[in-house]
C-alpha positions in Angstrom: 0.0 0.0 0.0 2.7 2.6 0.8 4.3 1.9 -2.6 1.0 2.6 -4.4 0.5 5.8 -2.4 4.0 6.9 -3.3 3.4 6.3 -7.0 0.1 8.2 -6.9 1.8 11.1 -5.1 4.6 11.2 -7.8 1.9 11.1 -10.5 0.0 14.0 -8.9 3.3 15.9 -8.6 4.0 15.3 -12.3 0.5 16.6 -13.2 1.0 19.7 -11.2 4.5 20.3 -12.7 3.0 19.9 -16.1 0.4 22.6 -15.3 3.1 24.9 -14.0 5.3 24.3 -17.1 2.3 25.0 -19.4 1.5 28.4 -17.7 5.2 29.4 -17.6 5.8 28.5 -21.2 2.5 30.2 -22.2 3.7 33.4 -20.7 7.1 33.2 -22.3 5.6 32.4 -25.7 3.3 35.4 -25.4 6.1 37.8 -24.6 8.2 36.5 -27.4 5.4 36.7 -29.9 4.8 40.4 -29.0 8.5 41.2 -29.5 9.1 38.9 -32.5 9.2 41.5 -35.2 12.5 42.9 -33.9 14.2 39.7 -32.9 17.4 40.5 -31.0 20.1 38.3 -29.5 18.3 38.3 -26.2 15.0 37.3 -28.0 16.7 34.4 -29.7 18.4 33.4 -26.4 15.1 33.3 -24.5 13.3 31.5 -27.3 15.8 28.7 -27.7 16.3 28.2 -24.0 12.5 28.0 -23.5 12.2 25.7 -26.5 14.9 23.3 -25.2 13.2 23.2 -21.8 9.8 22.6 -23.4 11.0 19.7 -25.6 12.8 18.2 -22.5 9.5 18.4 -20.7 7.7 16.3 -23.3 10.6 13.8 -23.7 9.6 11.6 -20.8 6.4 10.7 -22.7 8.5 8.1 -24.4 6.7 8.5 -27.7 9.5 10.3 -29.5 12.3 10.2 -26.9 15.3 9.8 -29.3 13.9 12.4 -31.7 13.5 14.9 -28.9 17.2 14.3 -27.9 18.3 15.0 -31.4 16.2 18.2 -31.7 17.6 19.5 -28.4 21.2 18.9 -29.6 20.5 20.7 -33.0 18.9 23.7 -31.2 21.8 24.0 -28.8 24.3 23.8 -31.6 22.5 26.6 -33.5 21.9 28.9 -30.5 25.3 30.6 -30.3 25.2 31.7 -34.0 21.5 32.4 -34.7 21.7 36.1 -33.9 24.9 36.7 -35.8 23.8 38.5 -39.0 27.0 37.5 -40.7 25.9 33.8 -40.5 22.6 34.5 -42.3 20.9 33.0 -44.2 22.6 29.7 -43.6 22.2 29.4 -39.8 18.6 30.6 -39.8 17.9 27.9 -42.4 19.4 25.3 -40.1 16.9 26.4 -37.4 14.0 26.3 -39.9 14.9 22.6 -40.5 15.1 21.8 -36.8 11.7 23.5 -36.1 10.2 21.6 -39.0 11.4 18.4 -37.4 9.9 19.5 -34.0 6.5 20.2 -35.5 6.5 16.5 -36.7 7.1 15.4 -33.2 4.2 17.5 -32.1 2.0 16.0 -34.8 3.0 12.5 -33.7 2.3 13.2 -30.0 -1.0 14.9 -30.9 -2.0 11.8 -32.8 -1.2 9.7 -29.8 -3.3 11.9 -27.5 -6.2 11.9 -29.9 -6.0 8.1 -29.9 -6.0 8.1 -26.1 -9.2 10.2 -26.1 -10.8 8.1 -28.9 -13.3 6.6 -26.5 -14.4 9.9 -25.1 -17.2 10.5 -27.7 -18.7 7.1 -27.0 -18.5 7.7 -23.3 -20.2 11.1 -23.7 -22.9 9.5 -25.8 -23.5 6.9 -23.1 -23.7 9.7 -20.4 -26.0 11.7 -22.7 -23.6 14.6 -23.0 -23.9 16.9 -26.0 -21.5 15.8 -28.8 -20.3 19.4 -29.2 -19.3 19.6 -25.5 -17.4 16.3 -25.9 -15.4 17.6 -28.9 -14.7 20.9 -27.0 -13.4 18.8 -24.1 -11.0 16.8 -26.2 -9.7 19.9 -28.0 -9.3 21.7 -24.7 -7.2 18.8 -23.3 -4.9 19.0 -26.3 -4.5 22.8 -26.1 -3.8 22.6 -22.3 -0.8 20.3 -22.7 2.9 21.4 -22.8 2.9 19.9 -26.3 0.7 22.9 -27.5 3.3 25.3 -26.2 6.2 23.4 -27.9 4.4 23.7 -31.2 3.8 27.4 -30.5 7.5 28.0 -29.8 8.5 25.9 -32.8 6.2 27.8 -35.2 7.4 31.2 -33.7 11.0 30.2 -34.2 10.4 28.9 -37.7 8.6 32.0 -38.8 11.3 34.4 -37.4 14.1 32.2 -38.9 12.5 32.3 -42.3 12.3 36.1 -42.0 16.0 36.2 -41.1 16.9 33.9 -43.9 14.7 35.7 -46.5 12.8 32.5 -47.2 9.2 32.3 -48.5 6.7 30.9 -46.0 5.3 28.4 -48.5 6.8 25.8 -50.8 5.6 26.4 -54.4 5.2 23.0 -56.0 3.5 24.2 -59.1 3.1 27.9 -59.7 0.1 29.6 -61.5 -3.5 30.3 -60.7 -6.5 28.0 -60.7 -10.2 28.4 -60.0 -12.6 25.7 -58.7 -15.0 24.8 -56.0 -13.4 24.6 -52.6 -13.1 21.2 -50.9 -11.7 20.4 -47.4 -10.4 16.8 -47.2 -8.3 14.9 -44.7 -6.0 13.6 -47.4 -5.4 14.2 -51.1 -6.1 10.5 -51.7 -9.6 11.0 -50.5 -10.3 13.1 -53.6 -10.5 9.8 -55.5 -13.4 8.6 -53.4 -15.4 11.9 -53.8 -17.5 13.1 -56.7 -15.6 16.2 -57.8 -17.5 19.3 -59.1 -17.6 19.5 -62.9 -16.3 23.1 -62.6 -13.1 21.7 -61.0 -12.0 21.6 -57.4 -9.4 23.5 -55.3 -8.6 21.1 -52.4 -7.3 22.0 -49.0 -6.0 18.9 -47.2 -4.0 18.0 -44.1 -1.9 15.2 -45.7 -0.5 13.9 -49.0 1.9 11.0 -49.3 3.7 12.2 -52.4 2.8 9.1 -54.4 -0.8 10.0 -55.3 -2.1 10.6 -58.8 -4.0 13.9 -59.2 -7.7 13.5 -60.4 -8.4 15.3 -63.6 -10.9 17.8 -62.2 -8.5 19.1 -59.6 -7.4 22.7 -60.4 -5.5 23.5 -57.2 -4.1 21.9 -54.0 -2.9 23.2 -50.7 -1.4 20.7 -48.3 -0.5 21.2 -44.6 2.9 19.4 -44.8 6.0 20.0 -46.8 6.7 17.8 -49.8 9.8 17.3 -52.1 9.4 19.4 -55.2 10.6 16.4 -57.3 8.3 13.8 -55.8 5.9 11.9 -58.2 3.0 14.0 -57.0 4.8 17.3 -57.6 5.8 16.2 -61.1 2.2 15.2 -62.0 0.8 18.4 -60.6 3.1 20.4 -62.9 2.4 18.2 -65.9 -1.4 18.7 -65.5 -1.1 22.4 -64.7 -2.5 21.9 -61.2 -1.6 24.9 -59.0 0.0 23.4 -55.8 1.5 24.8 -52.6 2.4 23.2 -49.3 3.7 24.2 -45.8 4.7 22.5 -42.6 3.3 25.4 -40.6 -0.3 24.5 -39.5 -1.1 28.1 -38.5 -0.1 29.4 -41.9 -2.3 26.7 -43.6 -5.3 27.5 -41.3 -4.9 31.2 -41.9 -5.2 30.7 -45.7 -8.0 28.2 -45.3 -10.1 30.8 -43.3 -10.1 33.0 -46.5 -12.2 30.5 -48.3 -15.5 28.5 -47.8 -16.2 24.9 -48.7 -18.3 24.5 -51.9 -17.7 28.2 -52.9 -15.9 29.2 -56.0 -12.2 29.8 -55.0 -9.2 31.3 -56.8 -5.8 29.9 -55.7 -2.7 31.8 -56.8 0.8 30.4 -56.2 3.9 32.4 -57.2 7.2 30.6 -57.9 8.7 32.9 -55.2 6.5 31.2 -52.5 3.7 33.7 -52.2 0.3 32.0 -51.9 -3.1 33.6 -52.0 -6.7 32.2 -52.0 -10.0 34.0 -52.1 -13.7 33.4 -52.8 -14.7 34.6 -56.3 -17.9 34.7 -58.3 -19.3 31.6 -59.8 -19.0 33.2 -63.2 -15.2 32.6 -63.0 -15.8 28.8 -63.0 -15.5 26.7 -66.2 -17.4 23.5 -66.6 -15.4 20.8 -68.4 -16.2 17.4 -69.8 -14.2 15.8 -67.0 -10.7 16.0 -68.6 -8.4 18.9 -68.1 -7.2 20.6 -71.2 -3.6 19.9 -70.3 -4.1 16.1 -70.6 -6.9 15.6 -73.1 -4.6 13.8 -75.5 -3.9 10.1 -74.8 -0.1 9.6 -74.3 1.6 7.3 -76.7 2.9 4.1 -75.1 6.4 3.0 -75.5 6.9 0.3 -78.2 7.0 -3.3 -77.2 9.3 -6.1 -78.5 8.3 -9.3 -76.8 10.8 -11.6 -78.4 13.5 -11.2 -75.7 13.7 -14.2 -73.4 17.2 -13.8 -71.9 18.9 -11.3 -69.6 20.8 -8.6 -71.5 23.5 -6.1 -70.6 21.9 -2.7 -70.7 24.9 -1.2 -72.6 23.8 -3.5 -75.5 20.3 -2.0 -75.7 21.2 1.6 -75.0 19.2 2.8 -78.0 16.5 0.1 -77.9 13.8 1.0 -75.2 11.3 -1.3 -76.9 13.2 -4.4 -75.5 13.2 -3.6 -71.7 11.9 -0.1 -71.3 13.5 3.4 -71.4 14.9 3.2 -67.9 17.0 0.1 -68.8 18.0 1.6 -72.1 19.1 4.8 -70.4 21.2 2.8 -67.9 23.2 1.5 -70.9 23.6 5.0 -72.3 24.8 6.3 -68.9 27.5 3.6 -68.9 28.7 4.9 -72.2 28.7 8.6 -71.0 30.3 8.0 -67.6 33.9 7.9 -68.7 33.5 11.0 -70.9 31.9 13.1 -68.2 33.8 12.0 -65.1 31.0 10.3 -63.1 30.4 6.6 -62.3 27.5 4.4 -63.5 26.8 0.9 -62.3 26.8 -2.0 -64.8 23.2 -2.8 -65.6 21.4 -6.0 -66.6 17.9 -6.0 -68.1 15.1 -8.5 -68.0 13.2 -8.0 -71.3 9.4 -7.4 -71.6 9.1 -10.8 -73.2 10.1 -12.6 -70.0 7.5 -10.7 -68.0 4.7 -11.3 -70.5 5.5 -15.1 -70.6 5.6 -15.4 -66.8 2.7 -13.3 -65.7 -0.2 -15.5 -66.8 -2.6 -18.0 -65.3 -6.3 -18.2 -64.2 -5.7 -16.4 -60.8 -4.0 -13.5 -62.5 -6.7 -13.2 -65.2 -9.5 -13.4 -62.7 -7.9 -10.7 -60.5 -7.3 -8.5 -63.5 -11.0 -8.7 -64.5 -11.9 -7.8 -61.0 -9.8 -4.7 -61.2 -11.3 -3.7 -64.5 -14.7 -4.0 -63.0 -13.8 -2.0 -59.9 -12.4 0.8 -62.1 -15.6 1.0 -64.1 -17.7 1.2 -61.0 -15.1 3.2 -58.9 -15.6 0.7 -56.2 -12.8 -0.4 -53.9 -10.1 -0.1 -56.5 -7.3 -0.4 -54.0 -8.5 -3.8 -52.8 -8.9 -5.0 -56.4 -5.4 -3.8 -57.3 -4.0 -5.6 -54.2 -5.6 -8.8 -55.4 -3.8 -8.5 -58.8 -0.4 -8.0 -57.0 -1.2 -11.0 -54.7 -1.8 -13.2 -57.8 1.6 -12.1 -59.3 3.4 -12.8 -56.0 2.4 -16.5 -56.4 4.0 -16.8 -59.8 7.6 -17.7 -60.4 10.6 -16.3 -62.4 12.3 -18.8 -64.7 15.4 -20.3 -63.0 17.4 -19.5 -66.1 16.7 -15.8 -65.7 17.9 -15.9 -62.1 21.0 -17.8 -63.0 21.8 -15.4 -65.8 21.6 -12.4 -63.4 24.0 -14.0 -61.0 26.4 -14.9 -63.8 26.2 -11.4 -65.2 27.2 -9.6 -62.0 29.7 -12.1 -60.5 31.3 -9.6 -58.1 28.1 -8.1 -56.7 26.7 -9.0 -53.3 23.5 -6.9 -53.2 21.6 -5.4 -56.0 18.9 -2.8 -56.8 16.0 -4.3 -58.7 14.2 -1.4 -60.5 11.1 -1.0 -62.7 11.4 -0.1 -66.4 7.9 -0.1 -67.9 6.7 1.1 -71.3 4.0 3.2 -69.6 6.3 5.5 -67.7 8.5 8.4 -68.7 6.2 9.3 -71.6 5.5 12.7 -73.0 2.7 13.4 -70.5 3.3 10.8 -67.8 6.3 10.8 -65.4 7.7 7.6 -63.9 9.1 9.2 -60.7 7.9 7.1 -57.8 5.2 5.4 -59.8 6.5 1.8 -59.6 8.6 -0.1 -57.1 12.3 -0.4 -56.8 13.7 -3.0 -54.3 17.1 -2.1 -52.9 19.7 -4.3 -51.1 18.6 -7.6 -52.6 21.0 -10.5 -51.9 22.0 -11.6 -55.4 23.2 -15.0 -54.2 19.8 -15.9 -52.8 17.6 -16.8 -55.8 14.4 -16.8 -53.6 15.0 -13.2 -52.6 15.9 -12.2 -56.1 12.7 -13.8 -57.4 10.6 -12.1 -54.8 12.1 -8.7 -55.7 11.4 -9.2 -59.5 7.8 -10.3 -58.8 7.4 -7.2 -56.6 8.5 -5.0 -59.4 6.3 -6.7 -61.9 3.4 -6.4 -59.5 4.0 -2.7 -59.0 2.3 -2.2 -62.3 -0.8 -2.6 -60.2 -0.1 -0.4 -57.2 -3.0 2.0 -56.6 -0.8 5.0 -57.8 0.2 3.2 -61.0 -3.4 2.1 -61.8 -4.6 5.6 -61.1 -1.9 7.1 -63.3 -2.8 5.0 -66.3 -6.5 5.5 -65.7 -6.2 9.3 -65.5 -4.0 9.4 -68.6 -6.6 7.2 -70.5 -4.1 4.4 -71.0 -5.1 0.7 -71.0 -5.0 -1.2 -67.8 -2.8 -4.0 -69.1 -3.2 -4.5 -72.9 -0.1 -3.1 -74.5 1.6 -2.5 -71.1 4.7 -4.4 -70.0 7.3 -4.2 -67.3 11.0 -4.6 -67.9 13.4 -5.0 -64.9 16.7 -3.2 -64.5 19.2 -4.9 -62.2 22.2 -2.9 -60.9 24.8 -3.6 -58.2 24.4 -1.5 -55.1 27.0 1.3 -54.9 29.4 0.4 -52.1 28.7 3.0 -49.4 31.9 2.7 -47.5 32.1 6.5 -46.9 29.4 9.1 -46.5 26.5 9.0 -49.0 24.2 11.8 -50.1 21.5 10.8 -52.5 20.2 13.3 -55.0 17.6 14.0 -57.7 18.7 16.7 -60.2 16.8 18.4 -63.0 19.1 20.0 -65.6 16.6 22.9 -65.7 14.7 24.5 -62.8 11.2 23.1 -63.6 9.5 25.0 -60.8 10.8 28.5 -61.8 10.7 27.4 -65.5 14.3 28.5 -65.8 16.5 26.5 -68.3 19.6 28.4 -67.2 19.7 26.7 -63.8 20.0 23.2 -62.4 17.6 22.2 -59.6 18.8 19.7 -57.0 17.2 17.9 -54.1 19.4 15.9 -51.8 19.2 13.9 -48.6 21.4 11.9 -46.2 21.7 8.2 -47.2 19.9 6.5 -50.1 17.4 8.3 -52.3 14.0 6.5 -52.0 13.0 9.3 -49.6 13.2 11.9 -52.3 11.1 10.3 -55.1 8.4 8.7 -52.9 8.0 11.4 -50.2 6.9 8.7 -47.8 9.4 10.1 -45.2 8.0 13.4 -43.8 10.5 16.3 -43.9 12.3 18.6 -46.3 15.3 17.8 -48.5 18.3 20.0 -49.2 17.0 22.2 -52.1 19.6 23.8 -54.2 19.5 25.9 -57.4 22.8 26.2 -59.4 23.3 28.7 -62.2 24.7 27.0 -65.4 26.9 30.0 -66.3 30.2 30.8 -64.4 30.7 31.4 -61.5 27.9 28.9 -61.0 26.2 30.7 -58.1 24.2 28.5 -55.7 21.0 29.4 -54.0 20.2 27.3 -50.9 16.4 27.1 -50.8 16.2 24.8 -47.8 18.3 22.5 -45.6 17.5 18.9 -44.9 15.1 18.0 -42.1 14.3 14.3 -42.7 14.4 12.5 -39.4 15.9 9.3 -40.8 18.2 8.4 -43.6 18.1 5.1 -45.5 21.5 3.5 -45.3 23.0 0.3 -46.8 24.7 -1.3 -43.8 26.4 -4.7 -43.7 23.3 -6.1 -42.0 21.1 -4.7 -44.8 19.0 -1.5 -45.4 18.2 0.4 -42.3 16.6 3.7 -41.4 19.1 5.6 -39.3 18.2 8.7 -37.3 20.0 11.8 -38.6 21.5 14.4 -36.3 22.1 17.4 -38.4 24.3 19.1 -35.8 26.9 16.5 -36.8 26.2 16.5 -40.6 28.7 18.5 -42.6 26.0 19.4 -45.2 24.2 21.3 -42.5 27.2 22.8 -40.7 29.6 23.7 -43.5 28.1 26.0 -46.0 31.1 26.0 -48.4 31.1 22.2 -48.4 27.4 22.1 -49.4 27.9 24.7 -52.1 30.8 22.8 -53.7 28.8 19.5 -53.7 26.0 21.4 -55.4 28.3 22.7 -58.1 29.8 19.2 -58.7 26.4 17.6 -59.1 25.3 20.5 -61.4 28.4 20.0 -63.6 27.4 16.3 -64.2 23.8 17.3 -64.8 24.8 19.8 -67.5 27.0 17.2 -69.1 24.1 14.7 -69.1 21.8 17.3 -70.7 24.3 17.8 -73.5 24.9 14.0 -73.9 21.1 13.3 -74.3 20.3 16.5 -76.2 17.4 17.3 -73.9 16.6 18.6 -70.4 17.1 15.6 -68.0 15.8 14.3 -64.7 18.5 12.1 -63.0 19.0 10.2 -59.8 22.3 9.4 -58.1 24.5 9.5 -55.1 27.5 11.6 -54.0 29.9 9.3 -52.2 32.6 10.9 -50.0 35.5 8.5 -49.5 39.0 8.9 -48.0 40.2 8.9 -51.6 38.0 11.7 -52.7 34.5 12.5 -54.0 32.6 10.2 -56.4 29.3 11.0 -58.2 27.3 7.9 -59.2 24.3 8.1 -61.5 21.8 5.3 -61.4 19.2 6.6 -63.9 18.4 9.5 -66.2 15.3 10.3 -68.2 13.9 13.3 -70.1 12.0 15.8 -67.9 8.3 15.3 -68.6 6.0 18.3 -69.0 
């Protein structure tokens, strides 16, 4: 009994300390907010000390303990330099990244609290308490937690750091203006389950994964989270002419949303500079369409198919023959040829031709599941489940043993490989392939069962929801005339420090062909194309003409980096206070120039503006730039 009493007393003390911390932090945040327009050294000192104390207060919750520790270290490393105007804009950009990371912790803890209170509405109903009173209670509990003050301090610090760095408050994914009826949705994916107005829709949503396809009637999108500018979703928005902006600051999002009303006609304007405006307009500004946007009314031409190939081929032998195994595989061969001329490295590639896939992906289970998917699409009924059934049918198939043996023989020195998609339905004139199909990294090439599983996953990724939606939106067939080649490449040895990147040889957002646009992250690059990992990449714009000036648009804030360790692929927590990309400005600028130099060379080699993926590898012997794929910029 005494032990129980002691525990209860400690819990009561903890609750009272939580209340005291909330009141104290609320007072400090209020004072800082009133003084924020003229932030001084003293202002920054008080803000960061309060911020560190507040994060330390929520750390014992255990929900994000390690992440809180890293955020505290980053804030403490930045604190001595944040008020030094000579260190701007780089040091304020570091703080923006740390505060972005903190807001994700707040979102995670808020979600946990909401889950804890999930039973309250039912309890209120049982006790015959008004539902509005119940919702007010839950919201009040959330706003009365120290977590609310942490988010308030983080947003205050982020906004002031952006001012000090001269940064826009919004990320412009696709600049322009669009008019449509306003819709408020939890996620962008929900737009596929709703009947969109024939005049078009401007959607405000809390979440987007970055892999979605944009429905044809969407005219504009505003998302309350940051997204990579080169994610699949971002590329599709620009191709379709959909005006698109995002921000990690919930207050900024809510402020804009209050300017509009659901179902009303709304005009959304997004400038490339990051200025975003939305307002209610007259219905007369709406335009009714037949259901297809003017930007995508023409059906894209599929890549040609040659189904005679039945053996594994070296990609260098099909460098100019995309009809055999897809444009990605053919481009891999061309990169091998260009590598020696331009001073970068390209892994040797092997290709599984279209003919192998078409011969292997057959059978009654597959055909039955395919018909089910066709039916679901025609009725718009549970398409995701039907697509999953097709993938499940493919997973039960097998890859010819001869193909597996040829892969092993073709890469005798490799231990682990990347198994990548190379379909004839991607990288077309109006359809990007970025993030559309699966790539499987770190596959043990000596284990035929794992190799087979990876190939089947890539074949099956023709029927992921995002791939099916992409073909449906572009009016392409579901399967007739569609085939998936497979590109096999040895994993780049990451003994050293790896920075993955996606580079456009022209700045597609600002529509500037005199600059190279780069997004980069710590570790491997799946984070960039898919956007499944919340956070912000390093965003860099490099001018093509000497002296190749570099603009740092943002610094990295992804919490984790995907690393190829001896034990396999692992997500490793990133501490940016120890990452040279975030602590040494000159180092970051030089890497940006080195990547841009390769991107300019690739553009000249292909004779077109190019989208490329690769990794910068820092070894004791020097810097290496590896390219794994390149394709023309779509749209």
